[in-house]
N, C-alpha and C positions, 0 to 999 in steps of 0.2 A: 219819161213817164214815171218810172220809179215804183208805183204801187199796182201796176197792171199785171194780171196773170198772163197777159198776151205779149210778153217781151221776147221769149226765146222760141222761135219756130223750130219745131221738131220734125214735122212731116206734112206732106200733102197727100190726101187720100182721094183716089179716083175710083168711082163706082163703075164696074164693068159687067157685061153679060156673061163673058167667057174668060175666066181668069187665066186659063192655060194659053189661050190665044193671045191675050194681052202680054203675058210674060214672054212668050215667044217673040212678039213684036219688039218689045223693049230690049230683049237680048240681041235681036238682029241689028239694033242700032247701038249696041255697046253698053246698055244699062243692065247691071247685074253684078254679082250673083244675087239670086232671089232666095228668100228664106220664108218658111212657114211662120206665121205668128204663133206665139205661145197659145196653148189650149184655152178657149173661152170659158171652159168649165172652171177655170181658176177664179173667176169672178163669183164669189159666194154672196155678196151683198149687191143685188142687182135690182135697179129700178128702171125698167125699160117697157116699151109697149108690149112686147112678147118675148118671154125668156126663150121659148122654143125658136122663134125667129132669130133672136140674137145669137144663140148657139149654133144656128145653121149658117151664119155668115162665114165666108172663107176669106181670110186675109193673107196676103204675101207682101213682103217688103224688100227693098234694096236701098243701098245708100248712093246718093249722088252728092259727092263732096260731104258737107256736114249736115245735109238734109236728107231725111228718109222719104222715099217715095213708097206709098202704100197703095195696094190695089184691094178692093173689096168686091166680092161677088155675093149678092144676097140670094137666099133661097126663094122659094115661092110663098113662104109665110109673110104676112104683113109686117114690114119693118120700115123705118124711115128711109133706109138705103134702097129698099125695093120700090117704095113710093117715088123717091127721087129718080131712080133709073127708069121707071115706067113713064114718068112725066117728062123727063128731059133727055133720056138716053144717056150713054156713057159720058162722064165728066167729073169735075172736081166736086166731091161731096163735102169734104171738110178740110180745114186747116187745123193741125194739132200743135199745141204749145206745151213744152215740157215745163213742169213746175216741181219744186222741192217737196211741197206738201199739198196734195190734191184737195183735202178738206178745207184748208186755209184759202187756197186759190178759188175754190167754189164760193166761199163766203165773200172774198174780195170781188168776184164777178157779180155776185148778188148786190153788193154795195154799189156797183156801177149801174145797177138797174137791169141786169140780165137774169133771165129765168132759165133754170136747168130743164132740159127736155128728156135727158137720159143720164144715168150714172151707173157705175159699177166699181166695186172695190174688191180687192183680194184680201185675204186674212192679214197680210202684212201692212195694209193701209194704202198700198199702191192702187192705181186705177185711173178712171176717166170720168169726165163730165162733159156732156154736149150742151150747148146753149142755144136758145131761140134767137139766132142772129141772121138767119137767111134773108129776111126782108130788108134789114138795115145794111148788112155787109155783103149781101149777094152770095154768101156761103155760110155754112155752119162752122162756128168756132168751137174748139174742144180744148180742154186742158187735160194733161195726163201726167201722172207720176209713174215713172218706170219702176218695175220690179227688178229688172236686170238692166244695168247701164247699157245704153246703145240700142235697146229694143223699144 
């Protein structure tokens, strides 16, 4: 492909109702250790449906080989993750792809005809963009530039 921002899978994110119960299950089958995601307050440039809802999301992650498994538990405020969970129950919410430059990858995705549905950037330029791909791909695609390698 060469110019696609979707070349290096970083993580699979599963929306769950009870993150502690999900972590306990995954640990019972040997997946872990689990880590808290860095504070969502780090995203100072935020374009999401609800900043309050975004900051209420709880994320945890563990590595499975070279791929990160993420769990997200939405709060009660309206977010795309809450909407997905209410409509479908627990399941894969998005696939995240790591990129070297989030802004460039967002422009590359736009050149492919994809529209952003949410984005966030930290002061250092790292961050994420979600794209409107669920109808075509069956899942939301996300690009992300890590602030800290491995997270």
